[in-house]
C-alpha positions as CSV (number, residue, x, y, z in Angstrom):
1,M,25.7,17.2,-85.2
2,N,22.0,17.2,-84.4
3,K,21.7,13.5,-85.6
4,F,24.5,12.5,-83.2
5,L,22.6,14.2,-80.3
6,V,19.3,12.5,-81.2
7,I,21.0,9.1,-81.6
8,T,22.9,9.5,-78.3
9,T,19.7,10.6,-76.5
10,L,17.7,7.7,-77.9
11,G,20.5,5.3,-77.1
12,C,20.6,6.5,-73.5
13,L,16.8,6.2,-73.1
14,L,16.9,2.6,-74.4
15,L,20.1,1.5,-72.6
16,G,19.7,3.5,-69.4
17,C,22.7,5.7,-69.7
18,G,23.6,7.3,-66.4
19,K,21.7,4.8,-64.3
20,T,23.5,2.8,-61.6
21,E,23.4,-1.0,-61.5
22,Q,21.2,-0.6,-58.4
23,E,18.7,1.6,-60.3
24,K,18.6,-0.8,-63.2
25,L,18.0,-3.8,-60.8
26,K,15.2,-1.8,-59.1
27,E,13.5,-1.1,-62.4
28,E,13.7,-4.8,-63.4
29,R,12.3,-5.8,-60.0
30,Q,9.4,-3.4,-60.4
31,K,8.7,-4.8,-63.9
32,L,8.7,-8.4,-62.4
33,D,6.4,-7.3,-59.6
34,F,4.0,-5.7,-62.0
35,Q,3.9,-8.8,-64.2
36,V,3.3,-11.1,-61.3
37,Q,0.6,-8.9,-59.9
38,K,-1.1,-8.9,-63.3
39,L,-1.1,-12.7,-63.4
40,V,-2.5,-12.9,-59.9
41,R,-5.2,-10.3,-60.6
42,D,-6.3,-12.2,-63.7
43,K,-7.0,-15.3,-61.5
44,L,-9.1,-13.5,-58.9
45,K,-12.9,-13.0,-59.0
46,D,-12.4,-9.2,-58.7
47,G,-8.8,-8.6,-59.6
48,D,-9.3,-4.8,-59.9
49,T,-9.7,-4.7,-56.1
50,A,-6.5,-6.6,-55.4
51,K,-4.1,-5.2,-52.7
52,F,-0.6,-6.6,-52.5
53,R,1.9,-6.8,-49.8
54,N,5.1,-8.7,-48.9
55,Q,5.8,-9.5,-52.6
56,W,9.1,-11.1,-53.2
57,E,9.8,-12.3,-56.8
58,L,7.1,-14.9,-57.5
59,C,5.6,-15.0,-54.0
60,G,3.5,-12.6,-52.0
61,E,0.2,-11.9,-50.3
62,V,-3.0,-10.5,-51.9
63,N,-6.3,-9.3,-50.5
64,A,-9.3,-8.9,-52.9
65,K,-13.0,-8.8,-52.9
66,N,-14.9,-12.1,-53.5
67,S,-18.2,-12.5,-55.4
68,F,-20.1,-11.1,-52.4
69,G,-18.2,-7.8,-52.6
70,A,-16.3,-8.4,-49.3
71,Y,-12.5,-8.5,-48.9
72,T,-11.4,-12.0,-48.1
73,G,-8.3,-11.2,-46.1
74,Y,-4.7,-11.5,-47.2
75,Q,-3.7,-14.9,-48.5
76,R,-0.3,-16.0,-49.7
77,Y,0.3,-17.0,-53.4
78,I,3.1,-18.6,-55.4
79,V,3.4,-18.1,-59.1
80,T,5.0,-20.9,-61.2
81,K,5.2,-21.6,-64.9
82,E,2.3,-24.0,-64.7
83,K,-0.1,-22.4,-62.3
84,I,-0.8,-19.8,-59.5
85,Y,-1.2,-21.4,-56.1
86,F,-3.3,-19.6,-53.5
87,E,-3.0,-20.6,-49.8
88,N,-6.7,-20.5,-49.3
89,D,-7.2,-23.2,-52.0
90,Y,-5.9,-25.8,-49.5
91,N,-7.6,-24.9,-46.2
92,S,-9.3,-28.3,-45.9
93,D,-6.4,-30.4,-47.1
94,S,-3.7,-30.6,-44.5
95,T,-1.3,-32.5,-46.9
96,S,-1.6,-29.8,-49.6
97,I,-1.2,-26.9,-47.2
98,A,1.9,-28.6,-45.8
99,A,3.3,-28.8,-49.3
100,F,2.4,-25.2,-49.9
101,N,4.1,-24.2,-46.7
102,Q,7.2,-26.2,-47.6
103,V,7.5,-24.5,-51.0
104,W,6.9,-21.1,-49.4
105,S,9.6,-21.6,-46.8
106,V,12.2,-22.6,-49.5
107,D,11.3,-20.3,-52.4
108,C,9.7,-17.3,-50.9
109,K,12.4,-15.9,-48.6
110,K,13.8,-12.4,-49.0
């Protein structure tokens, strides 16, 4: 009888017994958010200082300190399989910022 209780308890922990679909989706969303934030942090000069907002799936805004120790201001980012694109990388190239804005408007809506 005790084996059954242990197996049932472990099964519920692994499978999420008693959780609604909405709770399961929320957990999956939090996992994705965490993974995306880790990828973005790894690309920043001082990723430990990163502050995130308006994150939606693979898009969001991040503010972090630069090499001078000052916060740079929030900038948008888009994560793809190939690369992480930061809005500030294209400030001087109007064609590239237009392309970034186009992708943002299509793929980064809630």
